[in-house]
Residue frames as a rotation matrix with the C-alpha (Angstrom) as fourth column:
MET 1
0.565 0.825 0.000 0.00
0.825 -0.565 0.000 0.00
0.000 0.000 -1.000 0.00
LYS 2
0.441 -0.487 -0.754 2.82
0.145 -0.790 0.595 2.40
-0.886 -0.372 -0.278 0.89
CYS 3
-0.612 -0.702 0.364 4.48
0.427 0.095 0.899 1.62
-0.666 0.706 0.242 -2.43
ARG 4
-0.095 0.683 0.725 1.29
0.986 -0.038 0.164 2.49
0.140 0.730 -0.669 -4.33
ILE 5
0.813 0.378 -0.442 0.95
0.488 -0.858 0.163 5.82
-0.317 -0.348 -0.882 -2.53
LEU 6
0.017 -0.909 -0.416 4.59
0.112 -0.411 0.905 6.60
-0.994 -0.062 0.095 -3.23
VAL 7
-0.630 -0.200 0.751 4.12
0.719 0.215 0.661 5.86
-0.293 0.956 0.009 -6.94
VAL 8
0.346 0.853 0.392 0.97
0.918 -0.394 0.047 8.02
0.195 0.343 -0.919 -7.15
VAL 9
0.748 -0.124 -0.653 2.63
0.245 -0.862 0.444 10.93
-0.617 -0.492 -0.614 -5.32
SER 10
-0.328 -0.945 0.009 5.75
0.284 -0.089 0.955 10.63
-0.901 0.315 0.298 -7.50
ILE 11
-0.406 0.255 0.878 3.69
0.913 0.080 0.399 10.73
0.032 0.964 -0.266 -10.69
ALA 12
0.694 0.717 -0.056 1.72
0.719 -0.690 0.078 13.74
0.017 -0.094 -0.995 -9.43
VAL 13
0.412 -0.632 -0.657 4.93
0.128 -0.673 0.728 15.61
-0.902 -0.384 -0.197 -8.60
LEU 14
-0.596 -0.675 0.435 6.42
0.495 0.118 0.861 14.85
-0.632 0.728 0.265 -12.01
LEU 15
-0.006 0.690 0.724 3.27
0.978 -0.148 0.149 16.05
0.210 0.709 -0.674 -13.76
LEU 16
0.841 0.339 -0.423 3.26
0.464 -0.853 0.239 19.28
-0.280 -0.397 -0.874 -11.77
VAL 17
0.023 -0.919 -0.394 6.92
0.111 -0.389 0.914 19.95
-0.994 -0.065 0.093 -12.42
GLY 18
-0.588 -0.215 0.780 6.45
0.743 0.238 0.626 19.21
-0.321 0.947 0.020 -16.11
CYS 19
0.405 0.818 0.409 3.50
0.895 -0.447 0.008 21.59
0.189 0.363 -0.912 -16.38
GLU 20
0.743 -0.148 -0.652 5.34
0.245 -0.847 0.472 24.34
-0.622 -0.511 -0.593 -14.58
SER 21
-0.313 -0.944 -0.103 8.48
0.180 -0.165 0.970 24.10
-0.933 0.285 0.221 -16.69
GLU 22
-0.371 0.252 0.894 6.41
0.927 0.157 0.341 23.94
-0.054 0.955 -0.292 -19.88
GLN 23
0.721 0.693 0.031 4.55
0.693 -0.721 0.013 27.12
0.031 0.012 -0.999 -18.93
ASN 24
0.545 -0.576 -0.609 7.77
0.067 -0.695 0.716 28.91
-0.836 -0.431 -0.340 -17.98
ASN 25
-0.472 -0.792 0.387 9.40
0.434 0.174 0.884 27.98
-0.767 0.586 0.262 -21.28
LYS 26
0.275 0.629 0.727 6.67
0.958 -0.120 -0.259 29.57
-0.076 0.768 -0.636 -23.39
GLU 27
-0.736 -0.548 -0.397 8.11
0.469 -0.836 0.285 32.73
-0.488 0.024 0.872 -24.85
VAL 28
0.391 0.890 -0.235 5.55
0.457 -0.409 -0.790 35.35
-0.799 0.201 -0.566 -25.71
VAL 29
-0.477 -0.459 0.750 5.95
0.878 -0.207 0.431 36.52
-0.042 0.864 0.502 -29.29
LEU 30
0.056 0.453 -0.890 5.40
0.446 -0.809 -0.384 40.27
-0.893 -0.375 -0.248 -29.30
VAL 31
0.555 0.159 0.817 4.46
0.801 -0.368 -0.473 42.55
0.226 0.916 -0.331 -32.14
GLU 32
0.504 -0.471 0.724 7.02
-0.131 -0.870 -0.474 45.35
0.854 0.144 -0.500 -32.48
PRO 33
0.633 -0.176 -0.754 9.19
0.678 0.596 0.430 43.70
0.374 -0.783 0.496 -29.80
ASN 34
-0.456 -0.881 -0.129 11.60
0.855 -0.393 -0.339 46.64
0.248 -0.265 0.932 -29.55
SER 35
-0.054 0.510 0.859 8.86
0.079 -0.855 0.513 49.21
0.995 0.096 0.006 -28.96
GLU 36
-0.775 -0.222 0.592 8.47
-0.496 -0.368 -0.787 50.78
0.392 -0.903 0.175 -25.54
GLY 37
0.177 0.945 0.275 4.99
-0.975 0.130 0.181 49.26
0.135 -0.300 0.944 -25.19
ALA 38
0.607 -0.006 -0.795 6.30
-0.166 0.977 -0.135 45.73
0.777 0.214 0.592 -25.81
LYS 39
-0.483 -0.860 -0.162 9.10
0.073 0.145 -0.987 46.20
0.872 -0.489 -0.007 -23.29
ILE 40
-0.580 0.368 0.727 6.66
-0.804 -0.405 -0.436 47.43
0.133 -0.837 0.530 -20.64
PHE 41
0.502 0.821 -0.271 4.27
-0.788 0.564 0.247 44.57
0.356 0.089 0.930 -21.45
LYS 42
0.318 -0.455 -0.832 6.98
0.093 0.888 -0.451 41.95
0.943 0.066 0.325 -21.07
LYS 43
-0.707 -0.685 0.176 8.46
-0.063 -0.187 -0.980 43.48
0.705 -0.704 0.089 -17.92
PHE 44
-0.636 0.475 0.608 5.30
-0.772 -0.389 -0.503 44.17
-0.002 -0.789 0.615 -15.96
CYS 45
0.373 0.903 -0.216 2.92
-0.899 0.409 0.157 41.48
0.230 0.135 0.964 -17.17
SER 46
0.310 -0.302 -0.901 5.36
-0.053 0.941 -0.333 38.64
0.949 0.151 0.276 -16.60
ALA 47
-0.558 -0.527 0.641 6.05
-0.637 -0.224 -0.738 39.57
0.532 -0.820 -0.211 -12.98
CYS 48
-0.302 0.549 0.779 3.01
-0.803 0.293 -0.518 37.61
-0.513 -0.782 0.353 -11.76
HIS 49
0.370 0.518 0.771 1.99
0.078 0.810 -0.582 35.39
-0.926 0.275 0.260 -14.68
ALA 50
-0.549 -0.473 0.689 2.72
0.708 0.176 0.684 34.57
-0.445 0.864 0.238 -18.28
PRO 51
-0.682 0.309 -0.663 1.75
-0.407 -0.913 -0.006 37.56
-0.607 0.266 0.749 -20.39
PRO 52
0.154 0.834 0.530 -1.55
0.224 0.493 -0.841 36.96
-0.962 0.248 -0.112 -22.19
ARG 53
-0.486 -0.166 0.858 -1.96
0.869 0.013 0.494 36.93
-0.093 0.986 0.138 -25.96
ILE 54
-0.868 0.111 -0.484 -2.72
-0.056 -0.990 -0.126 40.53
-0.493 -0.082 0.866 -26.88
ALA 55
-0.731 0.592 -0.340 -5.31
-0.493 -0.114 0.862 39.47
0.471 0.798 0.375 -29.44
SER 56
-0.685 0.492 -0.538 -7.23
0.619 0.782 -0.073 37.59
0.385 -0.383 -0.840 -26.75
HIS 57
-0.160 0.631 -0.759 -9.00
0.703 -0.467 -0.537 40.83
-0.693 -0.619 -0.369 -25.79
LYS 58
0.465 0.405 0.787 -10.73
0.826 -0.518 -0.221 43.62
0.318 0.753 -0.576 -27.64
ALA 59
-0.418 -0.697 0.583 -9.11
0.486 -0.714 -0.504 47.04
0.767 0.073 0.637 -27.74
ASP 60
-0.003 0.490 0.871 -11.74
-0.462 -0.774 0.434 48.60
0.887 -0.401 0.228 -25.49
GLU 61
0.864 0.295 -0.409 -11.14
0.160 0.608 0.777 45.94
0.478 -0.737 0.478 -22.79
TRP 62
0.118 -0.956 -0.267 -7.45
0.661 0.276 -0.698 46.62
0.741 -0.094 0.665 -22.24
LEU 63
-0.315 -0.239 0.918 -7.73
-0.375 -0.857 -0.352 49.77
0.872 -0.456 0.181 -20.11
ASN 64
0.591 0.611 0.527 -9.88
-0.739 0.147 0.658 47.96
0.325 -0.778 0.538 -17.54
ILE 65
0.840 -0.333 -0.428 -7.57
0.356 0.934 -0.028 44.94
0.409 -0.129 0.903 -17.58
VAL 66
-0.177 -0.958 0.227 -4.48
0.409 -0.281 -0.868 47.08
0.895 -0.061 0.441 -17.04
ASN 67
-0.114 0.202 0.973 -6.20
-0.708 -0.704 0.064 48.98
0.697 -0.681 0.223 -14.22
ARG 68
0.883 0.464 0.066 -7.20
-0.394 0.658 0.642 45.67
0.255 -0.593 0.764 -12.57
MET 69
0.550 -0.754 -0.359 -3.66
0.637 0.656 -0.405 44.32
0.541 -0.006 0.841 -12.87
GLN 70
-0.250 -0.593 0.766 -2.32
-0.091 -0.773 -0.628 47.60
0.964 -0.227 0.139 -11.48
ARG 71
0.408 0.480 0.777 -4.44
-0.823 -0.175 0.541 47.06
0.396 -0.859 0.324 -8.35
HIS 72
0.961 -0.106 -0.256 -3.06
0.168 0.958 0.233 43.50
0.221 -0.267 0.938 -8.07
ARG 73
0.104 -0.988 0.110 0.49
0.486 -0.046 -0.873 44.83
0.868 0.144 0.476 -8.33
ILE 74
-0.183 -0.118 0.976 -0.15
-0.588 -0.783 -0.204 47.30
0.788 -0.611 0.074 -5.53
MET 75
0.749 0.540 0.384 -1.77
-0.631 0.407 0.660 44.64
0.200 -0.737 0.646 -3.32
LYS 76
0.853 -0.478 -0.210 1.25
0.481 0.876 -0.044 42.36
0.205 -0.063 0.977 -3.83
ALA 77
0.679 -0.568 -0.466 3.63
0.025 -0.615 0.788 45.26
-0.734 -0.546 -0.403 -3.04
TYR 78
-0.055 -0.642 0.764 5.08
0.965 0.162 0.206 45.30
-0.256 0.749 0.611 -6.56
ASN 79
-0.702 -0.217 -0.678 6.00
0.090 -0.972 0.217 48.64
-0.707 0.091 0.702 -8.05
PRO 80
0.390 0.887 0.248 3.01
0.483 0.032 -0.875 49.93
-0.784 0.461 -0.415 -10.01
LEU 81
-0.178 -0.348 0.920 3.32
0.965 -0.243 0.095 51.36
0.191 0.905 0.379 -13.48
ASN 82
-0.635 0.025 -0.772 3.62
0.225 -0.950 -0.216 55.12
-0.739 -0.311 0.598 -13.56
GLU 83
0.337 0.895 -0.293 1.08
-0.056 -0.292 -0.955 57.03
-0.940 0.338 -0.048 -15.67
SER 84
0.078 -0.388 -0.918 3.40
-0.947 -0.316 0.053 57.28
-0.311 0.866 -0.392 -18.67
GLU 85
-0.902 -0.425 0.076 4.14
-0.396 0.885 0.247 53.54
-0.172 0.193 -0.966 -18.63
LYS 86
-0.398 0.839 0.371 0.47
0.295 0.500 -0.814 52.75
-0.869 -0.215 -0.446 -18.20
ASP 87
0.437 0.563 -0.702 -0.54
-0.440 -0.547 -0.712 54.99
-0.785 0.620 0.008 -21.12
THR 88
-0.292 -0.650 -0.701 2.19
-0.951 0.118 0.286 53.51
-0.103 0.750 -0.653 -23.33
LEU 89
-0.920 -0.051 0.389 1.16
-0.095 0.991 -0.095 49.97
-0.381 -0.124 -0.916 -22.41
VAL 90
-0.035 0.990 0.140 -2.55
0.207 0.144 -0.968 50.53
-0.978 -0.005 -0.210 -23.01
THR 91
0.354 0.107 -0.929 -1.85
-0.763 -0.541 -0.354 52.21
-0.541 0.834 -0.110 -26.36
TYR 92
-0.652 -0.683 -0.329 0.36
-0.756 0.553 0.350 49.28
-0.057 0.477 -0.877 -27.40
LEU 93
-0.789 0.384 0.480 -2.22
0.168 0.886 -0.432 46.69
-0.591 -0.260 -0.763 -26.33
GLN 94
0.232 0.940 -0.251 -5.09
-0.026 -0.252 -0.967 48.48
-0.972 0.231 -0.034 -28.03
LYS 95
0.053 -0.299 -0.953 -3.11
-0.923 -0.380 0.068 48.89
-0.382 0.875 -0.296 -31.25
HIS 96
-0.688 -0.486 -0.539 -2.39
-0.667 0.717 0.204 45.16
0.287 0.500 -0.817 -31.51
SER 97
-0.678 0.517 0.522 -5.61
-0.151 0.598 -0.787 43.72
-0.719 -0.613 -0.328 -30.08
VAL 98
-0.539 0.651 0.535 -8.76
0.842 0.401 0.360 42.47
0.019 0.645 -0.764 -31.70
LYS 99
-0.964 0.159 0.213 -10.70
-0.123 -0.977 0.173 45.51
0.235 0.141 0.962 -32.87
């Protein structure tokens, strides 16, 4: 019985480690990767989670999403985006999102 439990726990751990490393290895492909908006997106959005696909949201949704994530950053004691960074990020996201 102990052997069975050990096997099940080992498999579960391996699956979890595999999922985590697979998620961490996914590189987000950015449009205009050298633009200021892309740099801000990559820097700030990857602090807590993998950055989302920009086209997964409509342009008019991004401001609310960025504001919500800004509140999360503050609650987690991460440095928030300043107004210039926030404006640049929202403009970038809206430009490359689903219209």
